C-alpha positions in Angstrom: 25.8 57.5 -211.9 24.8 58.0 -215.5 26.7 58.6 -218.7 26.5 62.3 -219.7 25.9 63.6 -223.2 26.7 67.2 -224.1 24.0 68.1 -226.6 22.8 71.5 -227.9 21.1 72.4 -231.2 23.1 75.6 -231.3 26.0 73.6 -232.6 24.2 73.6 -235.9 24.6 77.4 -236.1 28.3 77.1 -237.2 27.6 77.2 -240.9 30.6 76.0 -243.0 29.0 76.7 -246.4 27.2 74.7 -249.1 28.8 71.3 -249.8 31.3 71.4 -246.9 31.6 67.9 -245.4 31.9 69.3 -241.8 28.3 70.6 -241.9 25.4 71.0 -239.4 23.8 67.8 -240.7 26.4 65.8 -238.9 25.1 67.0 -235.5 21.5 66.7 -236.6 22.0 63.1 -237.6 23.7 62.2 -234.3 21.1 63.9 -232.1 18.3 62.2 -234.0 19.9 58.9 -233.3 20.4 59.8 -229.6 16.7 60.7 -229.3 15.4 57.6 -231.1 17.9 54.9 -230.2 19.5 55.6 -226.9 17.2 53.6 -224.6 19.2 53.8 -221.4 18.9 56.7 -219.0 21.5 59.4 -219.5 22.3 62.9 -218.3 21.8 65.5 -220.9 24.4 68.3 -220.4 23.7 71.8 -221.6 27.1 73.3 -222.5 28.4 76.6 -221.1 30.6 78.9 -223.2 34.2 78.5 -222.4 35.7 81.7 -220.9 38.4 83.5 -222.9 41.0 82.8 -220.2 40.2 79.1 -220.6 40.8 79.2 -224.4 44.0 81.2 -223.7 45.4 78.1 -221.9 46.1 76.7 -225.5 45.5 79.6 -227.9 47.2 83.0 -228.3 45.1 86.0 -227.3 45.7 87.6 -230.8 44.3 84.4 -232.5 41.3 84.4 -230.1 40.6 88.0 -231.0 40.8 87.2 -234.7 38.2 84.5 -234.4 36.1 86.8 -232.2 36.2 89.4 -235.0 34.4 87.0 -237.4 31.3 87.4 -235.3 28.3 88.7 -237.3 30.1 88.2 -240.6 28.5 85.8 -243.0 31.7 84.1 -244.2 35.4 84.4 -243.3 37.8 82.0 -245.0 40.5 81.1 -242.5 42.3 78.6 -244.6 41.3 76.5 -247.7 39.3 74.1 -245.6 38.2 76.2 -242.7 35.6 79.0 -242.6 33.5 80.8 -240.1 29.9 82.2 -240.2 28.2 84.8 -238.2 27.9 82.7 -235.0 30.9 80.4 -235.3 32.9 82.2 -232.5 30.0 81.7 -230.1 29.5 78.1 -231.1 33.2 77.3 -230.8 33.2 78.6 -227.3 30.2 76.3 -226.6 32.2 73.4 -228.1 35.1 73.8 -225.8 32.9 74.8 -222.9 30.7 71.7 -223.3 33.7 69.5 -222.8 34.9 71.5 -219.8 31.4 71.3 -218.2 31.5 67.5 -218.7 34.9 67.4 -217.0 33.6 69.2 -214.0 30.6 66.9 -213.7 32.8 63.8 -213.9 35.2 65.1 -211.2 32.3 66.2 -209.0 30.8 62.7 -209.2 27.6 63.9 -211.0 28.2 61.7 -214.1 30.1 58.5 -214.5 31.6 59.3 -217.9 30.4 61.0 -221.1 30.5 62.1 -224.7 30.7 65.8 -225.8 28.8 65.7 -229.1 30.0 69.1 -230.2 31.2 71.0 -233.3 33.3 72.6 -234.6 35.9 69.9 -234.0 39.3 70.9 -232.6 42.4 68.6 -232.8 43.9 70.4 -235.9 43.7 73.9 -234.3 47.2 75.2 -233.5 48.0 77.9 -230.9 47.6 80.7 -233.5 46.1 79.0 -236.5 42.8 77.5 -237.6 43.2 74.3 -239.6 41.3 71.3 -240.9 37.7 72.5 -240.0 38.9 73.3 -236.4 38.8 76.7 -234.6 39.6 76.0 -230.9 41.3 72.8 -229.8 38.6 71.4 -227.5 40.5 68.3 -226.3 43.8 70.2 -225.7 41.9 72.9 -223.7 40.2 70.0 -221.7 43.6 68.5 -221.0 45.1 71.7 -219.7 41.9 72.4 -217.7 42.3 69.1 -215.9 45.9 70.1 -214.9 45.4 73.8 -214.1 41.9 73.9 -212.7 41.6 70.5 -211.1 45.2 69.8 -210.2 45.5 66.4 -211.9 49.1 65.2 -212.7 48.7 62.7 -215.6 46.3 63.0 -218.5 46.0 60.6 -221.4 44.6 61.9 -224.7 43.8 59.2 -227.2 43.1 60.3 -230.8 41.6 57.7 -233.1 40.5 60.2 -235.8 41.5 59.4 -239.4 43.7 62.5 -239.4 46.6 63.2 -237.1 45.9 65.8 -234.4 48.8 68.1 -235.1 47.4 70.9 -232.8 47.0 68.6 -229.8 50.5 67.1 -230.4 52.1 70.5 -230.6 50.3 71.7 -227.4 52.0 69.1 -225.2 55.1 68.1 -227.2 57.6 69.1 -224.5 55.3 68.0 -221.6 55.3 64.7 -219.6 52.0 65.3 -217.7 49.8 64.9 -220.8 50.5 61.9 -223.0 49.2 62.1 -226.5 48.5 58.8 -228.4 47.3 58.9 -232.0 46.4 56.3 -234.7 46.0 57.9 -238.1 46.1 57.3 -241.8 49.5 58.2 -243.2 50.5 59.9 -245.5 47.4 61.9 -245.2 46.3 65.4 -244.1 48.0 67.2 -242.2 51.2 65.3 -243.0 52.3 65.1 -239.3 52.4 62.1 -236.9 55.3 60.0 -238.1 56.4 57.3 -235.7 59.6 59.1 -234.8 57.7 62.1 -233.5 58.0 61.2 -229.8 58.2 64.6 -228.0 61.1 66.8 -227.0 62.9 67.7 -223.7 60.9 66.6 -220.7 58.2 65.4 -223.1 60.4 62.8 -224.9 58.4 59.6 -225.0 55.1 61.1 -224.1 53.9 61.5 -227.7 53.1 58.1 -229.3 52.2 58.1 -233.0 51.0 55.1 -234.9 50.9 56.0 -238.6 48.9 53.5 -240.8 48.2 53.0 -244.4 44.6 52.7 -245.6 42.5 49.6 -245.3 43.0 48.8 -241.5 40.2 46.8 -240.0 38.7 46.3 -236.5 41.2 43.7 -235.5 44.2 45.9 -236.6 43.1 48.8 -234.4 42.2 46.5 -231.5 45.7 44.9 -231.7 47.3 48.4 -231.5 45.1 49.4 -228.6 45.9 46.1 -226.7 49.6 45.7 -227.5 50.7 49.4 -227.6 48.2 51.7 -226.0 47.1 49.6 -223.0 50.7 48.6 -221.9 51.8 52.3 -222.1 48.7 53.3 -220.1 49.5 50.7 -217.5 52.9 52.4 -217.0 51.8 56.0 -217.4 48.8 55.5 -215.0 46.6 58.3 -216.3 44.2 60.0 -213.8 41.8 60.9 -216.6 41.4 59.8 -220.2 40.2 62.1 -222.9 39.3 60.7 -226.4 39.4 62.6 -229.6 36.8 60.5 -231.3 36.8 60.8 -235.1 34.4 58.5 -237.0 36.1 59.1 -240.3 37.8 55.7 -239.8 34.4 54.2 -240.5 34.3 51.8 -243.5 32.1 54.1 -245.6 33.6 57.5 -244.8 34.1 59.8 -247.9 37.4 61.2 -246.6 38.9 58.0 -245.3 40.3 54.7 -246.4 39.9 52.7 -243.1 37.5 49.8 -242.6 36.3 50.2 -239.0 32.8 48.8 -238.3 30.3 50.1 -235.8 31.1 47.2 -233.6 34.8 48.2 -233.9 34.1 51.5 -232.3 32.4 49.6 -229.4 35.4 47.4 -229.0 37.9 50.3 -228.9 35.7 52.0 -226.3 35.6 48.9 -224.2 39.4 48.6 -224.3 39.8 52.3 -223.2 37.3 51.8 -220.4 39.5 49.0 -219.0 42.4 51.4 -218.6 40.1 54.1 -217.2 38.8 51.6 -214.6 42.2 50.4 -213.7 44.0 53.7 -213.3 41.7 56.7 -213.7 38.8 55.8 -211.3 36.7 55.2 -214.5 37.1 58.8 -215.6 36.8 59.0 -219.3 35.3 61.5 -221.7 34.9 61.5 -225.5 34.7 64.5 -227.7 33.6 64.5 -231.3 36.2 65.2 -234.0 35.7 64.1 -237.6 33.3 61.7 -239.3 31.5 62.5 -242.5 29.3 59.5 -243.3 26.1 60.2 -241.5 25.3 56.5 -240.9 28.8 55.9 -239.7 28.4 58.7 -237.2 25.1 57.4 -236.0 26.1 53.8 -235.7 29.6 54.4 -234.3 28.5 56.9 -231.7 25.6 54.6 -230.7 28.1 51.8 -230.0 30.4 54.1 -228.0 27.5 55.4 -225.9 26.2 51.9 -225.1 29.6 50.8 -224.0 30.0 53.9 -221.8 26.6 53.2 -220.2 27.5 49.6 -219.4 24.6 48.5 -221.6 26.7 47.5 -224.6 27.3 43.9 -225.7 30.7 42.4 -225.3 32.4 43.2 -228.6 33.4 40.1 -230.6 36.3 41.1 -232.9 38.2 38.1 -234.2 40.9 37.5 -236.7 44.6 38.2 -237.0 46.2 41.5 -238.0 47.4 41.6 -241.6 51.1 41.2 -242.5 51.0 44.8 -243.9 50.0 46.0 -240.4 52.7 43.9 -238.7 55.3 45.5 -241.0 54.0 49.0 -240.4 54.0 48.5 -236.6 57.7 47.3 -236.5 59.2 50.8 -236.3 56.5 51.9 -233.8 57.4 49.1 -231.5 61.1 49.7 -231.9 60.7 53.4 -231.2 58.4 53.1 -228.2 60.5 50.3 -226.6 63.0 53.1 -225.9 60.5 54.6 -223.5 58.0 51.9 -222.5 57.9 48.1 -221.8 55.9 46.6 -224.7 
């Protein structure tokens, strides 16, 4: 089976306005890289629009209607960072639907794994509010779809975007069937994702936040994945892994302060694939979130795709984590040891 790539030039038709960092050139740069540099055989997936009832699994019907009513209007400003254009509603349905179609193909045994290279991104979108460039929460809709449509019991959502996925966290905060794990720069937009945000009610312990100061390198992230995420995954035993893949942790990103290299993205992917192989029958799908340096997007996604295909080199990330990272992780370990063996 091949790796699937959700790819459609219509994603460029969501126009955020002149000088906006979340612009159509992001997708254009990535697709150009895919067409030029991806030498292995992959399955190109044409997205379908998500149905309104599928969006309603996460978003309120009044909010969906409000986004729908932006159709045909040149510009509607939803918040200081987030705007729509004439075709944004249609494109947002394709973004969520692209991930849902990839989920179906994985579970039907048509593709091995995949990457939904879509926009607009989604992880900041709340039930009834657009935020942080996001309209519909693609990954949250995907998680709920796996539970409701396909009857899975345990889903792991990993979010390595620079920014905390507040919308995804809130979607499942009182649930134990979907575990949300996030590494993010803190304090930073949107201001959520402190280490003591661990869920509530039945969901207590099923939200794992790793807030980090700027300057973290490949070895810091890999340590977190190996010493916190992988042990938790081994106990949770997810049946499917979804990844909110933000490339704004790349070392040159204009919005970020992290120092992840292209090889670092490959190493994190390889680590996640180990958990997918062990517990989830290799079922893992990535969906694009942030990332605003075009070279970082191209190089980072290239490494992810080569790892997914099995064609990637074994990542060589050496070195110890910094003393700053060790100190920042102390409260995370202390908090998570209440729920998991670490």
